[in-house]
Structure formats: C-alpha cells, structure tokens
N, CA, C and O atoms as a Tripos MOL2 file, in Angstrom:
@<TRIPOS>MOLECULE
protein
  300   299    75     0     0
PROTEIN
NO_CHARGES

@<TRIPOS>ATOM
      1 N           1.3620    0.4560   39.6050 N.3       1 UNK1
      2 CA          1.0720    0.8940   38.5810 C.3       1 UNK1
      3 C           1.6460    2.2150   38.5400 C.2       1 UNK1
      4 O           2.0420    2.5610   37.4270 O.2       1 UNK1
      5 N           1.8040    3.1350   39.5950 N.am      2 UNK2
      6 CA          2.1090    4.3640   39.4450 C.3       2 UNK2
      7 C           1.2500    5.2730   39.9020 C.2       2 UNK2
      8 O           0.2740    4.8640   40.5310 O.2       2 UNK2
      9 N           1.4140    6.5910   39.7000 N.am      3 UNK3
     10 CA          0.5430    7.8960   40.5710 C.3       3 UNK3
     11 C          -0.6720    7.5160   40.0060 C.2       3 UNK3
     12 O          -0.9600    6.5150   39.3500 O.2       3 UNK3
     13 N          -1.5170    8.7220   40.4570 N.am      4 UNK4
     14 CA         -2.9530    8.9110   40.0090 C.3       4 UNK4
     15 C          -3.1590    9.2170   38.3680 C.2       4 UNK4
     16 O          -4.1670    8.9920   37.6980 O.2       4 UNK4
     17 N          -2.0340    9.7330   37.9870 N.am      5 UNK5
     18 CA         -1.7760    9.9740   36.5620 C.3       5 UNK5
     19 C          -1.8380    8.3560   35.6290 C.2       5 UNK5
     20 O          -2.2560    8.0980   34.5000 O.2       5 UNK5
     21 N          -1.4260    7.7860   36.3410 N.am      6 UNK6
     22 CA         -1.2870    6.2840   35.6100 C.3       6 UNK6
     23 C          -2.2380    5.4660   35.5230 C.2       6 UNK6
     24 O          -2.1620    4.3860   34.9370 O.2       6 UNK6
     25 N          -3.3100    5.9380   36.1460 N.am      7 UNK7
     26 CA         -4.7010    5.1420   36.0540 C.3       7 UNK7
     27 C          -5.2180    4.9090   34.6920 C.2       7 UNK7
     28 O          -5.0630    5.8330   33.8920 O.2       7 UNK7
     29 N          -5.7850    3.8690   34.3030 N.am      8 UNK8
     30 CA         -6.2840    3.5770   33.6170 C.3       8 UNK8
     31 C          -7.3210    2.3220   33.3710 C.2       8 UNK8
     32 O          -7.3540    1.6330   34.3900 O.2       8 UNK8
     33 N          -8.0370    1.8970   32.5020 N.am      9 UNK9
     34 CA         -9.0470    0.8340   32.7270 C.3       9 UNK9
     35 C          -8.6490   -0.1480   31.3830 C.2       9 UNK9
     36 O          -8.3490    0.1530   30.2280 O.2       9 UNK9
     37 N          -8.7950   -1.5210   32.1090 N.am     10 UNK10
     38 CA         -8.4410   -2.5280   30.9280 C.3      10 UNK10
     39 C          -9.1820   -3.7040   31.4620 C.2      10 UNK10
     40 O          -9.7460   -3.7640   32.5540 O.2      10 UNK10
     41 N          -9.0970   -4.7610   30.4240 N.am     11 UNK11
     42 CA         -9.8370   -5.9730   30.5500 C.3      11 UNK11
     43 C          -9.3010   -6.8160   31.0560 C.2      11 UNK11
     44 O          -8.3770   -7.3480   30.4410 O.2      11 UNK11
     45 N          -9.6130   -7.2310   32.2180 N.am     12 UNK12
     46 CA         -9.2690   -7.9520   33.2370 C.3      12 UNK12
     47 C          -9.6760   -9.8100   32.8780 C.2      12 UNK12
     48 O         -10.8280   -9.8380   32.4440 O.2      12 UNK12
     49 N          -9.1400  -11.0860   32.9350 N.am     13 UNK13
     50 CA         -9.4690  -11.9740   32.8240 C.3      13 UNK13
     51 C          -9.9700  -12.7840   34.0950 C.2      13 UNK13
     52 O          -8.9800  -12.9850   34.7980 O.2      13 UNK13
     53 N         -10.8520  -13.2080   34.5450 N.am     14 UNK14
     54 CA        -11.0670  -13.7470   35.9620 C.3      14 UNK14
     55 C         -10.9130  -15.1310   35.4230 C.2      14 UNK14
     56 O         -11.0770  -15.4600   34.2480 O.2      14 UNK14
     57 N         -10.5860  -15.8840   36.3970 N.am     15 UNK15
     58 CA        -10.3600  -17.3760   36.6190 C.3      15 UNK15
     59 C         -11.6260  -18.1010   35.4780 C.2      15 UNK15
     60 O         -12.7050  -17.5230   35.3440 O.2      15 UNK15
     61 N         -11.3700  -19.1810   34.8500 N.am     16 UNK16
     62 CA        -12.5900  -19.5000   33.7640 C.3      16 UNK16
     63 C         -12.5680  -18.8770   32.9470 C.2      16 UNK16
     64 O         -13.6490  -19.0630   32.3880 O.2      16 UNK16
     65 N         -11.5730  -17.5910   31.9730 N.am     17 UNK17
     66 CA        -11.5650  -16.8710   31.2580 C.3      17 UNK17
     67 C         -12.8880  -15.9670   30.9510 C.2      17 UNK17
     68 O         -13.2560  -15.6970   29.8080 O.2      17 UNK17
     69 N         -13.5000  -15.5700   32.0550 N.am     18 UNK18
     70 CA        -14.8280  -14.4460   32.0780 C.3      18 UNK18
     71 C         -14.0930  -13.2380   32.1950 C.2      18 UNK18
     72 O         -13.4010  -13.1340   33.2080 O.2      18 UNK18
     73 N         -14.0910  -12.1770   31.2710 N.am     19 UNK19
     74 CA        -13.6000  -10.8720   31.1060 C.3      19 UNK19
     75 C         -14.3710   -9.8900   32.1180 C.2      19 UNK19
     76 O         -15.5960   -9.8880   32.2310 O.2      19 UNK19
     77 N         -13.6420   -9.1890   32.7230 N.am     20 UNK20
     78 CA        -13.9110   -7.9530   33.7400 C.3      20 UNK20
     79 C         -13.7980   -6.8260   33.2390 C.2      20 UNK20
     80 O         -12.9460   -6.6930   32.3600 O.2      20 UNK20
     81 N         -14.4540   -5.8960   33.5580 N.am     21 UNK21
     82 CA        -13.7480   -4.3750   33.4540 C.3      21 UNK21
     83 C         -12.9370   -3.7750   34.5500 C.2      21 UNK21
     84 O         -13.3960   -3.0110   35.4000 O.2      21 UNK21
     85 N         -11.6320   -4.1950   34.4690 N.am     22 UNK22
     86 CA        -10.7160   -3.4130   35.5220 C.3      22 UNK22
     87 C         -10.4680   -2.0080   35.3410 C.2      22 UNK22
     88 O         -10.1550   -1.4910   34.2690 O.2      22 UNK22
     89 N         -10.6880   -1.1570   36.9170 N.am     23 UNK23
     90 CA        -10.3250   -0.0050   36.8680 C.3      23 UNK23
     91 C          -9.2450    0.1630   37.7690 C.2      23 UNK23
     92 O          -9.4200   -0.0560   38.9670 O.2      23 UNK23
     93 N          -8.1650    0.5220   37.3340 N.am     24 UNK24
     94 CA         -6.7950    0.7830   38.1520 C.3      24 UNK24
     95 C          -6.5460    1.9690   38.5360 C.2      24 UNK24
     96 O          -6.0580    2.6600   37.6420 O.2      24 UNK24
     97 N          -6.6960    2.4960   39.5520 N.am     25 UNK25
     98 CA         -6.6960    4.1330   40.4050 C.3      25 UNK25
     99 C          -5.4770    3.4500   41.1560 C.2      25 UNK25
    100 O          -5.6150    2.2810   41.5150 O.2      25 UNK25
    101 N          -4.2110    4.1660   41.4290 N.am     26 UNK26
    102 CA         -2.9020    4.3960   42.1250 C.3      26 UNK26
    103 C          -2.7730    2.5380   42.4490 C.2      26 UNK26
    104 O          -2.4640    2.2870   43.6140 O.2      26 UNK26
    105 N          -2.9670    1.3990   41.6010 N.am     27 UNK27
    106 CA         -3.1270    0.3760   41.7810 C.3      27 UNK27
    107 C          -1.5960   -0.2330   42.2210 C.2      27 UNK27
    108 O          -0.5670    0.1270   41.6490 O.2      27 UNK27
    109 N          -1.6210   -1.0370   43.1300 N.am     28 UNK28
    110 CA         -0.3610   -1.3940   43.3240 C.3      28 UNK28
    111 C           0.0330   -2.7720   42.1630 C.2      28 UNK28
    112 O          -0.9760   -3.2120   41.6130 O.2      28 UNK28
    113 N           0.9020   -3.2260   41.8980 N.am     29 UNK29
    114 CA          1.6130   -4.2080   41.2860 C.3      29 UNK29
    115 C           2.0220   -5.2330   41.6130 C.2      29 UNK29
    116 O           3.1720   -5.2050   42.0510 O.2      29 UNK29
    117 N           1.3610   -6.5050   41.5720 N.am     30 UNK30
    118 CA          1.8380   -7.6340   41.7200 C.3      30 UNK30
    119 C           3.2520   -8.2050   40.9590 C.2      30 UNK30
    120 O           3.3400   -8.4640   39.7590 O.2      30 UNK30
    121 N           4.1850   -8.3150   41.8310 N.am     31 UNK31
    122 CA          5.5760   -8.6870   41.0290 C.3      31 UNK31
    123 C           5.9990   -9.8030   41.4470 C.2      31 UNK31
    124 O           7.0450  -10.2090   40.9420 O.2      31 UNK31
    125 N           5.4870  -10.4380   42.2370 N.am     32 UNK32
    126 CA          5.6770  -12.2060   42.5900 C.3      32 UNK32
    127 C           4.6450  -12.8270   43.3960 C.2      32 UNK32
    128 O           3.9650  -12.2420   44.2390 O.2      32 UNK32
    129 N           4.5840  -13.8780   43.1250 N.am     33 UNK33
    130 CA          3.2960  -14.6410   43.7790 C.3      33 UNK33
    131 C           4.3630  -16.0020   44.3310 C.2      33 UNK33
    132 O           5.2140  -16.5520   43.6320 O.2      33 UNK33
    133 N           4.1420  -16.2150   45.2650 N.am     34 UNK34
    134 CA          4.5090  -17.0800   46.6190 C.3      34 UNK34
    135 C           3.8600  -18.5230   46.3910 C.2      34 UNK34
    136 O           2.9050  -18.5810   45.6170 O.2      34 UNK34
    137 N           4.2650  -19.5730   46.9490 N.am     35 UNK35
    138 CA          3.8450  -20.7580   47.1340 C.3      35 UNK35
    139 C           2.4930  -20.7380   47.5620 C.2      35 UNK35
    140 O           2.2500  -19.8350   48.3630 O.2      35 UNK35
    141 N           1.4080  -21.5800   47.2140 N.am     36 UNK36
    142 CA          0.2950  -21.7390   48.0740 C.3      36 UNK36
    143 C          -0.5800  -20.4040   47.5010 C.2      36 UNK36
    144 O          -1.7040  -20.3990   48.0040 O.2      36 UNK36
    145 N          -0.3820  -19.4390   46.7110 N.am     37 UNK37
    146 CA         -0.9870  -18.4770   46.3150 C.3      37 UNK37
    147 C          -1.4260  -18.4830   44.8120 C.2      37 UNK37
    148 O          -0.6420  -18.3250   43.8760 O.2      37 UNK37
    149 N          -2.7330  -18.6790   44.6980 N.am     38 UNK38
    150 CA         -3.5750  -18.8120   43.5820 C.3      38 UNK38
    151 C          -3.5570  -17.6340   42.8710 C.2      38 UNK38
    152 O          -3.6520  -16.7250   43.6960 O.2      38 UNK38
    153 N          -3.4720  -17.1290   41.5920 N.am     39 UNK39
    154 CA         -3.9550  -16.2970   40.7330 C.3      39 UNK39
    155 C          -5.1110  -16.4220   40.3290 C.2      39 UNK39
    156 O          -5.3030  -17.4260   39.6440 O.2      39 UNK39
    157 N          -6.1580  -15.6130   40.5410 N.am     40 UNK40
    158 CA         -7.3150  -15.4000   40.4230 C.3      40 UNK40
    159 C          -7.7790  -14.5590   39.2970 C.2      40 UNK40
    160 O          -8.8340  -14.7910   38.7060 O.2      40 UNK40
    161 N          -6.8530  -13.4200   38.9530 N.am     41 UNK41
    162 CA         -7.8130  -12.4670   37.3590 C.3      41 UNK41
    163 C          -5.8910  -11.6440   37.1630 C.2      41 UNK41
    164 O          -5.0380  -11.1590   37.9060 O.2      41 UNK41
    165 N          -6.0640  -11.9190   35.7850 N.am     42 UNK42
    166 CA         -4.9130  -11.3820   35.0210 C.3      42 UNK42
    167 C          -5.3320   -9.8090   34.2560 C.2      42 UNK42
    168 O          -6.4390   -9.2710   34.2170 O.2      42 UNK42
    169 N          -4.2880   -9.4270   33.8050 N.am     43 UNK43
    170 CA         -4.0780   -8.3760   32.9800 C.3      43 UNK43
    171 C          -3.4800   -8.4410   31.9290 C.2      43 UNK43
    172 O          -2.5760   -7.6070   31.8880 O.2      43 UNK43
    173 N          -3.5720   -9.1450   30.9060 N.am     44 UNK44
    174 CA         -2.6460   -9.8100   29.8820 C.3      44 UNK44
    175 C          -1.7970  -10.7600   30.5800 C.2      44 UNK44
    176 O          -2.4460  -11.6620   31.1100 O.2      44 UNK44
    177 N          -0.7390  -10.8150   30.7120 N.am     45 UNK45
    178 CA          0.1360  -11.8470   31.7640 C.3      45 UNK45
    179 C           0.6350  -11.5780   33.0270 C.2      45 UNK45
    180 O           1.5490  -12.2260   33.5380 O.2      45 UNK45
    181 N          -0.0690  -10.4190   33.6730 N.am     46 UNK46
    182 CA          0.3320   -9.6220   34.6380 C.3      46 UNK46
    183 C          -0.8870  -10.4300   35.5910 C.2      46 UNK46
    184 O          -2.0010  -10.6760   35.1280 O.2      46 UNK46
    185 N          -0.4340  -10.8200   37.1090 N.am     47 UNK47
    186 CA         -1.5450  -11.3080   37.9180 C.3      47 UNK47
    187 C          -2.1780   -9.8650   38.5240 C.2      47 UNK47
    188 O          -1.4680   -8.9060   38.8280 O.2      47 UNK47
    189 N          -3.3390   -9.8870   38.6170 N.am     48 UNK48
    190 CA         -3.9980   -8.5970   39.1090 C.3      48 UNK48
    191 C          -5.1450   -8.8210   40.2880 C.2      48 UNK48
    192 O          -5.8960   -8.0280   40.8570 O.2      48 UNK48
    193 N          -4.9350  -10.3400   40.4100 N.am     49 UNK49
    194 CA         -5.8340  -10.6520   41.7420 C.3      49 UNK49
    195 C          -5.4520  -12.3100   42.2920 C.2      49 UNK49
    196 O          -5.4250  -13.3670   41.6620 O.2      49 UNK49
    197 N          -5.2490  -12.0780   43.3770 N.am     50 UNK50
    198 CA         -4.5200  -13.5650   43.9660 C.3      50 UNK50
    199 C          -5.3910  -13.6090   45.1300 C.2      50 UNK50
    200 O          -6.0430  -12.6860   45.6180 O.2      50 UNK50
    201 N          -5.2750  -15.2380   45.6280 N.am     51 UNK51
    202 CA         -6.1410  -15.7410   46.9450 C.3      51 UNK51
    203 C          -5.2020  -16.6850   47.3850 C.2      51 UNK51
    204 O          -4.5100  -17.4800   46.7490 O.2      51 UNK51
    205 N          -5.3090  -16.4350   48.7020 N.am     52 UNK52
    206 CA         -4.6590  -17.5930   49.5270 C.3      52 UNK52
    207 C          -5.2290  -17.6630   50.6840 C.2      52 UNK52
    208 O          -5.0360  -16.8710   51.6070 O.2      52 UNK52
    209 N          -6.1990  -18.9200   50.7050 N.am     53 UNK53
    210 CA         -7.1830  -19.4110   51.8940 C.3      53 UNK53
    211 C          -8.7100  -18.3590   51.7510 C.2      53 UNK53
    212 O          -9.5890  -18.3560   50.8890 O.2      53 UNK53
    213 N          -8.5680  -17.7180   52.7180 N.am     54 UNK54
    214 CA         -9.8110  -17.0100   52.7980 C.3      54 UNK54
    215 C          -9.3240  -15.5310   52.5570 C.2      54 UNK54
    216 O         -10.2520  -14.7290   52.6710 O.2      54 UNK54
    217 N          -8.3310  -15.0680   52.3080 N.am     55 UNK55
    218 CA         -7.8200  -13.6240   51.5720 C.3      55 UNK55
    219 C          -7.7500  -13.8530   50.4260 C.2      55 UNK55
    220 O          -7.3790  -14.8920   49.8810 O.2      55 UNK55
    221 N          -8.2490  -12.4970   49.7870 N.am     56 UNK56
    222 CA         -8.2070  -12.2200   47.9910 C.3      56 UNK56
    223 C          -8.1350  -11.3810   47.9870 C.2      56 UNK56
    224 O          -8.9570  -10.7140   48.6160 O.2      56 UNK56
    225 N          -6.9730  -10.6970   47.1930 N.am     57 UNK57
    226 CA         -7.0740   -9.1380   46.7680 C.3      57 UNK57
    227 C          -6.7780   -9.0020   45.1520 C.2      57 UNK57
    228 O          -6.3990   -9.7920   44.2880 O.2      57 UNK57
    229 N          -7.1370   -7.6190   45.1730 N.am     58 UNK58
    230 CA         -7.3730   -7.3430   43.8020 C.3      58 UNK58
    231 C          -6.1210   -5.9940   43.6540 C.2      58 UNK58
    232 O          -5.7530   -5.3650   44.6460 O.2      58 UNK58
    233 N          -5.5660   -5.7120   42.1910 N.am     59 UNK59
    234 CA         -4.8800   -4.5000   42.4310 C.3      59 UNK59
    235 C          -5.9270   -3.4140   41.5640 C.2      59 UNK59
    236 O          -5.4570   -2.3560   41.1450 O.2      59 UNK59
    237 N          -7.4090   -3.7710   41.3280 N.am     60 UNK60
    238 CA         -8.0060   -2.7870   40.5730 C.3      60 UNK60
    239 C          -9.2570   -2.4740   41.6430 C.2      60 UNK60
    240 O          -9.2820   -2.9140   42.7920 O.2      60 UNK60
    241 N         -10.2150   -1.6870   41.0840 N.am     61 UNK61
    242 CA        -11.5460   -1.3560   42.0900 C.3      61 UNK61
    243 C         -12.5560   -2.0270   40.8740 C.2      61 UNK61
    244 O         -12.7030   -1.7740   39.6780 O.2      61 UNK61
    245 N         -13.2880   -3.2010   41.9910 N.am     62 UNK62
    246 CA        -14.3020   -3.6970   41.0270 C.3      62 UNK62
    247 C         -15.6880   -3.2630   41.1740 C.2      62 UNK62
    248 O         -16.6600   -3.5630   40.4800 O.2      62 UNK62
    249 N         -15.5840   -2.2580   42.5310 N.am     63 UNK63
    250 CA        -16.9870   -1.4630   42.8530 C.3      63 UNK63
    251 C         -17.1110   -0.0540   41.9270 C.2      63 UNK63
    252 O         -18.0030    0.7920   41.9900 O.2      63 UNK63
    253 N         -15.8150   -0.0810   40.9670 N.am     64 UNK64
    254 CA        -16.3960    1.1950   40.0660 C.3      64 UNK64
    255 C         -16.8790    0.8280   38.5000 C.2      64 UNK64
    256 O         -16.8340    1.4420   37.4350 O.2      64 UNK64
    257 N         -17.3840   -0.5530   38.9330 N.am     65 UNK65
    258 CA        -18.0710   -0.9380   37.6470 C.3      65 UNK65
    259 C         -19.4210   -1.2740   37.7800 C.2      65 UNK65
    260 O         -19.9500   -1.0460   38.8670 O.2      65 UNK65
    261 N         -20.1250   -1.8080   36.8150 N.am     66 UNK66
    262 CA        -21.6830   -2.0650   36.9090 C.3      66 UNK66
    263 C         -21.6910   -3.8710   36.9170 C.2      66 UNK66
    264 O         -22.6960   -4.5780   36.8350 O.2      66 UNK66
    265 N         -20.5060   -4.2510   37.0210 N.am     67 UNK67
    266 CA        -20.3860   -5.8580   36.8930 C.3      67 UNK67
    267 C         -20.1090   -6.2120   38.4300 C.2      67 UNK67
    268 O         -19.2080   -5.8040   39.1640 O.2      67 UNK67
    269 N         -21.2250   -7.1490   38.7030 N.am     68 UNK68
    270 CA        -21.2660   -7.7290   40.2910 C.3      68 UNK68
    271 C         -20.7480   -8.7560   40.2920 C.2      68 UNK68
    272 O         -21.0750   -9.3920   41.2940 O.2      68 UNK68
    273 N         -19.8300   -9.4660   39.4280 N.am     69 UNK69
    274 CA        -19.2740  -10.8490   39.4960 C.3      69 UNK69
    275 C         -18.6370  -11.1350   40.7440 C.2      69 UNK69
    276 O         -19.0630  -11.9840   41.5280 O.2      69 UNK69
    277 N         -17.2960  -10.2110   40.9940 N.am     70 UNK70
    278 CA        -16.2720  -10.4430   42.1820 C.3      70 UNK70
    279 C         -17.7670   -9.9970   43.5170 C.2      70 UNK70
    280 O         -18.0230  -10.6960   44.4980 O.2      70 UNK70
    281 N         -18.1920   -9.2510   43.2960 N.am     71 UNK71
    282 CA        -18.9800   -9.2060   44.7710 C.3      71 UNK71
    283 C         -20.2210  -10.1190   45.0640 C.2      71 UNK71
    284 O         -20.9620  -10.0600   46.0450 O.2      71 UNK71
    285 N         -20.2770  -10.8890   44.1030 N.am     72 UNK72
    286 CA        -21.4130  -11.9660   44.3210 C.3      72 UNK72
    287 C         -20.5670  -13.1530   45.0310 C.2      72 UNK72
    288 O         -21.0910  -13.8430   45.9060 O.2      72 UNK72
    289 N         -18.9800  -13.3900   44.5280 N.am     73 UNK73
    290 CA        -18.2760  -14.3790   45.0280 C.3      73 UNK73
    291 C         -18.2910  -14.1750   46.5510 C.2      73 UNK73
    292 O         -17.9000  -15.0140   47.3630 O.2      73 UNK73
    293 N         -18.7250  -13.1200   46.8050 N.am     74 UNK74
    294 CA        -18.4500  -12.5100   48.6630 C.3      74 UNK74
    295 C         -19.7890  -13.1270   49.1080 C.2      74 UNK74
    296 O         -19.7550  -13.7510   50.1690 O.2      74 UNK74
    297 N         -20.9170  -13.0480   48.4810 N.am     75 UNK75
    298 CA        -22.1640  -13.1560   49.3230 C.3      75 UNK75
    299 C         -22.4210  -14.6320   49.1960 C.2      75 UNK75
    300 O         -23.3890  -15.1410   49.7620 O.2      75 UNK75
@<TRIPOS>BOND
     1     1     2 1
     2     2     3 1
     3     3     4 2
     4     3     5 am
     5     5     6 1
     6     6     7 1
     7     7     8 2
     8     7     9 am
     9     9    10 1
    10    10    11 1
    11    11    12 2
    12    11    13 am
    13    13    14 1
    14    14    15 1
    15    15    16 2
    16    15    17 am
    17    17    18 1
    18    18    19 1
    19    19    20 2
    20    19    21 am
    21    21    22 1
    22    22    23 1
    23    23    24 2
    24    23    25 am
    25    25    26 1
    26    26    27 1
    27    27    28 2
    28    27    29 am
    29    29    30 1
    30    30    31 1
    31    31    32 2
    32    31    33 am
    33    33    34 1
    34    34    35 1
    35    35    36 2
    36    35    37 am
    37    37    38 1
    38    38    39 1
    39    39    40 2
    40    39    41 am
    41    41    42 1
    42    42    43 1
    43    43    44 2
    44    43    45 am
    45    45    46 1
    46    46    47 1
    47    47    48 2
    48    47    49 am
    49    49    50 1
    50    50    51 1
    51    51    52 2
    52    51    53 am
    53    53    54 1
    54    54    55 1
    55    55    56 2
    56    55    57 am
    57    57    58 1
    58    58    59 1
    59    59    60 2
    60    59    61 am
    61    61    62 1
    62    62    63 1
    63    63    64 2
    64    63    65 am
    65    65    66 1
    66    66    67 1
    67    67    68 2
    68    67    69 am
    69    69    70 1
    70    70    71 1
    71    71    72 2
    72    71    73 am
    73    73    74 1
    74    74    75 1
    75    75    76 2
    76    75    77 am
    77    77    78 1
    78    78    79 1
    79    79    80 2
    80    79    81 am
    81    81    82 1
    82    82    83 1
    83    83    84 2
    84    83    85 am
    85    85    86 1
    86    86    87 1
    87    87    88 2
    88    87    89 am
    89    89    90 1
    90    90    91 1
    91    91    92 2
    92    91    93 am
    93    93    94 1
    94    94    95 1
    95    95    96 2
    96    95    97 am
    97    97    98 1
    98    98    99 1
    99    99   100 2
   100    99   101 am
   101   101   102 1
   102   102   103 1
   103   103   104 2
   104   103   105 am
   105   105   106 1
   106   106   107 1
   107   107   108 2
   108   107   109 am
   109   109   110 1
   110   110   111 1
   111   111   112 2
   112   111   113 am
   113   113   114 1
   114   114   115 1
   115   115   116 2
   116   115   117 am
   117   117   118 1
   118   118   119 1
   119   119   120 2
   120   119   121 am
   121   121   122 1
   122   122   123 1
   123   123   124 2
   124   123   125 am
   125   125   126 1
   126   126   127 1
   127   127   128 2
   128   127   129 am
   129   129   130 1
   130   130   131 1
   131   131   132 2
   132   131   133 am
   133   133   134 1
   134   134   135 1
   135   135   136 2
   136   135   137 am
   137   137   138 1
   138   138   139 1
   139   139   140 2
   140   139   141 am
   141   141   142 1
   142   142   143 1
   143   143   144 2
   144   143   145 am
   145   145   146 1
   146   146   147 1
   147   147   148 2
   148   147   149 am
   149   149   150 1
   150   150   151 1
   151   151   152 2
   152   151   153 am
   153   153   154 1
   154   154   155 1
   155   155   156 2
   156   155   157 am
   157   157   158 1
   158   158   159 1
   159   159   160 2
   160   159   161 am
   161   161   162 1
   162   162   163 1
   163   163   164 2
   164   163   165 am
   165   165   166 1
   166   166   167 1
   167   167   168 2
   168   167   169 am
   169   169   170 1
   170   170   171 1
   171   171   172 2
   172   171   173 am
   173   173   174 1
   174   174   175 1
   175   175   176 2
   176   175   177 am
   177   177   178 1
   178   178   179 1
   179   179   180 2
   180   179   181 am
   181   181   182 1
   182   182   183 1
   183   183   184 2
   184   183   185 am
   185   185   186 1
   186   186   187 1
   187   187   188 2
   188   187   189 am
   189   189   190 1
   190   190   191 1
   191   191   192 2
   192   191   193 am
   193   193   194 1
   194   194   195 1
   195   195   196 2
   196   195   197 am
   197   197   198 1
   198   198   199 1
   199   199   200 2
   200   199   201 am
   201   201   202 1
   202   202   203 1
   203   203   204 2
   204   203   205 am
   205   205   206 1
   206   206   207 1
   207   207   208 2
   208   207   209 am
   209   209   210 1
   210   210   211 1
   211   211   212 2
   212   211   213 am
   213   213   214 1
   214   214   215 1
   215   215   216 2
   216   215   217 am
   217   217   218 1
   218   218   219 1
   219   219   220 2
   220   219   221 am
   221   221   222 1
   222   222   223 1
   223   223   224 2
   224   223   225 am
   225   225   226 1
   226   226   227 1
   227   227   228 2
   228   227   229 am
   229   229   230 1
   230   230   231 1
   231   231   232 2
   232   231   233 am
   233   233   234 1
   234   234   235 1
   235   235   236 2
   236   235   237 am
   237   237   238 1
   238   238   239 1
   239   239   240 2
   240   239   241 am
   241   241   242 1
   242   242   243 1
   243   243   244 2
   244   243   245 am
   245   245   246 1
   246   246   247 1
   247   247   248 2
   248   247   249 am
   249   249   250 1
   250   250   251 1
   251   251   252 2
   252   251   253 am
   253   253   254 1
   254   254   255 1
   255   255   256 2
   256   255   257 am
   257   257   258 1
   258   258   259 1
   259   259   260 2
   260   259   261 am
   261   261   262 1
   262   262   263 1
   263   263   264 2
   264   263   265 am
   265   265   266 1
   266   266   267 1
   267   267   268 2
   268   267   269 am
   269   269   270 1
   270   270   271 1
   271   271   272 2
   272   271   273 am
   273   273   274 1
   274   274   275 1
   275   275   276 2
   276   275   277 am
   277   277   278 1
   278   278   279 1
   279   279   280 2
   280   279   281 am
   281   281   282 1
   282   282   283 1
   283   283   284 2
   284   283   285 am
   285   285   286 1
   286   286   287 1
   287   287   288 2
   288   287   289 am
   289   289   290 1
   290   290   291 1
   291   291   292 2
   292   291   293 am
   293   293   294 1
   294   294   295 1
   295   295   296 2
   296   295   297 am
   297   297   298 1
   298   298   299 1
   299   299   300 2
@<TRIPOS>SUBSTRUCTURE
     1 UNK1         2 RESIDUE 1 A UNK
     2 UNK2         6 RESIDUE 1 A UNK
     3 UNK3        10 RESIDUE 1 A UNK
     4 UNK4        14 RESIDUE 1 A UNK
     5 UNK5        18 RESIDUE 1 A UNK
     6 UNK6        22 RESIDUE 1 A UNK
     7 UNK7        26 RESIDUE 1 A UNK
     8 UNK8        30 RESIDUE 1 A UNK
     9 UNK9        34 RESIDUE 1 A UNK
    10 UNK10       38 RESIDUE 1 A UNK
    11 UNK11       42 RESIDUE 1 A UNK
    12 UNK12       46 RESIDUE 1 A UNK
    13 UNK13       50 RESIDUE 1 A UNK
    14 UNK14       54 RESIDUE 1 A UNK
    15 UNK15       58 RESIDUE 1 A UNK
    16 UNK16       62 RESIDUE 1 A UNK
    17 UNK17       66 RESIDUE 1 A UNK
    18 UNK18       70 RESIDUE 1 A UNK
    19 UNK19       74 RESIDUE 1 A UNK
    20 UNK20       78 RESIDUE 1 A UNK
    21 UNK21       82 RESIDUE 1 A UNK
    22 UNK22       86 RESIDUE 1 A UNK
    23 UNK23       90 RESIDUE 1 A UNK
    24 UNK24       94 RESIDUE 1 A UNK
    25 UNK25       98 RESIDUE 1 A UNK
    26 UNK26      102 RESIDUE 1 A UNK
    27 UNK27      106 RESIDUE 1 A UNK
    28 UNK28      110 RESIDUE 1 A UNK
    29 UNK29      114 RESIDUE 1 A UNK
    30 UNK30      118 RESIDUE 1 A UNK
    31 UNK31      122 RESIDUE 1 A UNK
    32 UNK32      126 RESIDUE 1 A UNK
    33 UNK33      130 RESIDUE 1 A UNK
    34 UNK34      134 RESIDUE 1 A UNK
    35 UNK35      138 RESIDUE 1 A UNK
    36 UNK36      142 RESIDUE 1 A UNK
    37 UNK37      146 RESIDUE 1 A UNK
    38 UNK38      150 RESIDUE 1 A UNK
    39 UNK39      154 RESIDUE 1 A UNK
    40 UNK40      158 RESIDUE 1 A UNK
    41 UNK41      162 RESIDUE 1 A UNK
    42 UNK42      166 RESIDUE 1 A UNK
    43 UNK43      170 RESIDUE 1 A UNK
    44 UNK44      174 RESIDUE 1 A UNK
    45 UNK45      178 RESIDUE 1 A UNK
    46 UNK46      182 RESIDUE 1 A UNK
    47 UNK47      186 RESIDUE 1 A UNK
    48 UNK48      190 RESIDUE 1 A UNK
    49 UNK49      194 RESIDUE 1 A UNK
    50 UNK50      198 RESIDUE 1 A UNK
    51 UNK51      202 RESIDUE 1 A UNK
    52 UNK52      206 RESIDUE 1 A UNK
    53 UNK53      210 RESIDUE 1 A UNK
    54 UNK54      214 RESIDUE 1 A UNK
    55 UNK55      218 RESIDUE 1 A UNK
    56 UNK56      222 RESIDUE 1 A UNK
    57 UNK57      226 RESIDUE 1 A UNK
    58 UNK58      230 RESIDUE 1 A UNK
    59 UNK59      234 RESIDUE 1 A UNK
    60 UNK60      238 RESIDUE 1 A UNK
    61 UNK61      242 RESIDUE 1 A UNK
    62 UNK62      246 RESIDUE 1 A UNK
    63 UNK63      250 RESIDUE 1 A UNK
    64 UNK64      254 RESIDUE 1 A UNK
    65 UNK65      258 RESIDUE 1 A UNK
    66 UNK66      262 RESIDUE 1 A UNK
    67 UNK67      266 RESIDUE 1 A UNK
    68 UNK68      270 RESIDUE 1 A UNK
    69 UNK69      274 RESIDUE 1 A UNK
    70 UNK70      278 RESIDUE 1 A UNK
    71 UNK71      282 RESIDUE 1 A UNK
    72 UNK72      286 RESIDUE 1 A UNK
    73 UNK73      290 RESIDUE 1 A UNK
    74 UNK74      294 RESIDUE 1 A UNK
    75 UNK75      298 RESIDUE 1 A UNK
C-alpha cells in the first residue's frame, strides 16, 4: 500500500463475515491470488489475508490490536 506515511487502520472482514481491526503499516498489497490459495481476510474487495496449506499471510499487523482472534487461530 505504500510507504509508512500511507499507513492506516481499516475494517478487515475475516472468513465468516467477522470484522477485525486491521492496522496496515508499510503493508504489502496482494495483487493476485493463485490456484489453491484461499482468501481468509479482505479489506473491501481487496484480499489482505491468504492461506495455502499450513502457510498463512496477512498484509496487516494483528499484534497491534487488542483482538486475539487471529492469534487464537494459531494456538
């Protein structure tokens, strides 16, 4: 999404329609999702979380919020 000056917070929708506070700091942008890759989080219509097998990647910082939803997924 750009340099640190372009950092922002926005409402992320996790799979299942649950909202999550996304903190985007120097966030990479997902421009294409390949075959076998599941979109697990979106910001509007843009993918911001993906999963392929045991690998999950997010373009935002879930550790910078008080919401433990994503952390609990790994425990």
